[in-house]
N, C-alpha and C positions, 0 to 999 in steps of 0.2 A: 659601160665598159670603160676602164681606165686606160687612157693612152699615155704615151711617154710624156706628152706635153702637160697633161693634167697632173701627172706624178711630179714632174719638175716644178709645176706651179705650186703644188702643195708644199714641196720642199722649200721653195722660195718664201712662201708665207710663213712657214715655221722658222726659217732663218731670220726673216724680218722681225717676227715677234720676239724671238730670243734676243736679238740685237737691240731692239727698241726697249725691252725691259732692262737690260744691262745699262744701256745709255741713260735711261731715266734714273736708275739707281745711282749711277755715277754723278749725274747732274744734281741729284738731291744731296748726295754726300758733299759735293763741291759747294753747294749753296750753304750747307750747315757749317762747314769749315773750309774756308778758301785755301786752295792749294793741296788739300788732302789727297784727292784723286790724282792730280797732276804730278805729285811726287812719286807715285808708284806706276802710273799708267798714262799713256798718251791718248786722250779721249778723241783726238782727231781721227785716229785709225778706226775707232769704233763708230764714229759718225760716218766715215767713208763706207764702212761695211753696211751700215743701215741704209745709206743712200743706194749702194749697189744692189742690196737685196730688194729695195723698193723698185728699182728699175727692172730687176729680174721678175718680180711679181707682175709688173705692168706688161712686160714683154711676153710672158708666158700665159697671160690670161686667155682662157679658151674662147672668149667672145660670145656671151649669151645675148641673143637679140632681145630687144625691148618687147617684142610681141610674144615671147615665150611665156606661157602661164606660170612657169616655176620661177621666173625672174621677178624678184621683189627688191627694188632698190631700197637702200637704207634710208629710213625716214630722218629727216633733218640732218643729213650728212653734210650738206653745204654749210649749215650754221655751225656744226661741230668743227668742220675744217677751218672756218674763219676764226673761231675762238682759239683753236689750237695753233693756228698760224700766228695770231697776235701774241699769244702767250709764249710761243717759241721765239719770236722776234724780240720780245721783251727780255726773255731769259738770255738770249745771245748777247744783248746789249749789257745786261747786268753782270753776267758771269764771265765775260771776257775781261782780261786784266785792265785795270785803269791806266796802266802805262801805255797800252796800245792806243794809237792815235784815234781820234774821233772818226776819221774817214774809214778806217778798217772796221771799227765797231758798227758804224752805220751801214757799211757794205755788207757785213754779215747779216744784219737784221733785214736789210733790203733783199738779199738773195733768198732768205727764208720766205719772205712774203711773196716774192716772184714765183718761187717754186710752188707755194701753196695755190697761187692763182692759176698756174698751169695745170695742177692736179684738179682744181675745181672745174676746169673746162671738161675734163674727162667725166666728172660726176654729172655735170649738166647734160652731157651727151647721152648718158645712160638713164637719167631720171625722167 
């Protein structure tokens, strides 16, 4: 039976997926031609939307117990998360403007890695 929480959870997953795809496309376009996306669109708002959708997905998760036979954790999710975090931190370092100070570029990369570590704790709890 679908409850309101599972419906909101699915909506949050759909919003996250759409935002993540658009963000990925924008980052690819920005990597191909520097400044192309930023001339027409502020990617920061899209990044904030993806982060908010991620928090909504985590907040509305129905909470399947590990003993539930239908619960199958993603295999190698921790390794995929580590690779994604390192690639995202490198992308943040490379795609931020060179005029930005090293401190801000390092802070952005560090925040991405810290966020990935906090999410990894949730994976370890459920695996």
